[in-house]
N, C-alpha and C positions, 0 to 999 in steps of 0.2 A: 112773938111768934105769930106768923100769919097762916091762914088756912090755905090749902093748896089751890083752890079755885081762885082766890084773891090774888095769889102770887102769879098764877098763869095768865091772868088778865093783864098783868103788867109787862109780860114778855113783848119784846120788840121784834116782830117778824119783818122780813124785808118786803120790798114792793111786790114780790111774787108769792108772799105768804109763807116764806121759809125761814128757818132759823138753823144755823150750823150747830152740830152736835159732835163733840169729841167723845169717843167710846174708849174706856180704859178698863183693863183687867183689874178687878178688885184686889186680888191676892198679891199681884206683883207690881201694880201701877204702870204696867206696860201700856202704851198707847196702841190701840188696835186699829182704829179707823176714824175717819171724819166723814160724816154723812149729814143729811138735811132732814128736818122734820117740818111738817105743817101742823095745824091744830088737830087734824084728824089722826095723824100718826102719833102725835104726842098723847092724845087721849087714849088711843089703842094701847100704847106702851104703859100708861098709868093703869088702865083697866086690867091688862093681862099679866103684867110683870115681865113681859118679853118685849124686846125692842122692835119697833115698826118705824119705817122711814118713808120719805117721799122720794121716788126715783125721778131725778131731773131728766135723765135720758129717755126713760120709758113713759114719763108723765103719769105715774100711778103709784098707789100705796103698795108697800111690800113689807112683809114680816121677815126679819133676818132669820135665815135658816129654813124658810118654808120649802125650799127645794133640796138644799144640801143636808139639812138636819143640824147644821152648825148654828144653833140658836144662842141668843144672849139673854141670860137671866138677870134682871135688873136688881141691883142691891141699893144703890143710892143715886140721886139726881141732884146736881148742883146748878145753880143759876149764877152767871158771872155778874160782876158789879154794875155793868151797863145794861143788864137784862136782855142782851142781844145774842147770847150763845149759851149752850148748855154743856155740862160734863156729866156723862152717865157712867157710873162704875158698874161693871157686869161680871158675871161668871160666864166665860166663853166656853161653849161646848164645841170642840174641834177648832177649825180655823175661822178667823174673821174675814180673811181676804178671799175673794172669788178665784184668785190664782193658786190657792192651795196653802198659803202661808198663814201662820197664826195672826200676824199683824199685816196690815196693808203697807206698813213702813219697814219693809224687808230689804230695801236698797239704800246703800250709803254712798254719798258722793265723796270720793277721796280726791280732794283738790290737789294735794302734793303729787300724787301719781297719775292724775288726769284720767281717772276711771271711776266707774260705778261698780260697787261690790255688792253681792248678795250676802247679807249678814245673818241669815237664819235658814232653817231647813223647812221644806214643805211638810205639812201635817196631813195633807190629803192630795190626791191627784184630781184636778178638776174634771177630766173626762169621765172619771168614775162617779162623780156627783151630778154632773150636768149633762153628760153625754156629748160633749163637744171637744174639739182638739184644743190642746194647750198652746198658748202664744209662745213662740220661740223667743228665748231671752239670750240673744247673741251678745258677745263681747262683755258678758258679765261673769264674774267668778263667784264661787261659793262652794 
């Protein structure tokens, strides 16, 4: 068994200093989202027990749920065999997806019927959490 600091030194961040992280619900094993961490966000996650990520689009650190209240409480962190990705099992409060769904993976590609289906229900309305209009999801069923 290794110490946490020793294990973290072995992680392989990409050329931008990021590592992909799969977030999974601890009770159901449902995959909630894929995000990226840098050393700072990983350290913040370890220190607080709440997930923090690096926003590639905004170029800044963010705590999951800081605006919406839909935070993720960390239960376990796994390092993959190549040490270039992480799996974090969390207890999700509310939805993980900024579009209002529990999981970011709420759309299923149905190849046989040549359509994309919405396979879950919203757990919140984004305009209530973020104060902005929702993106129209045309040609989707659910």
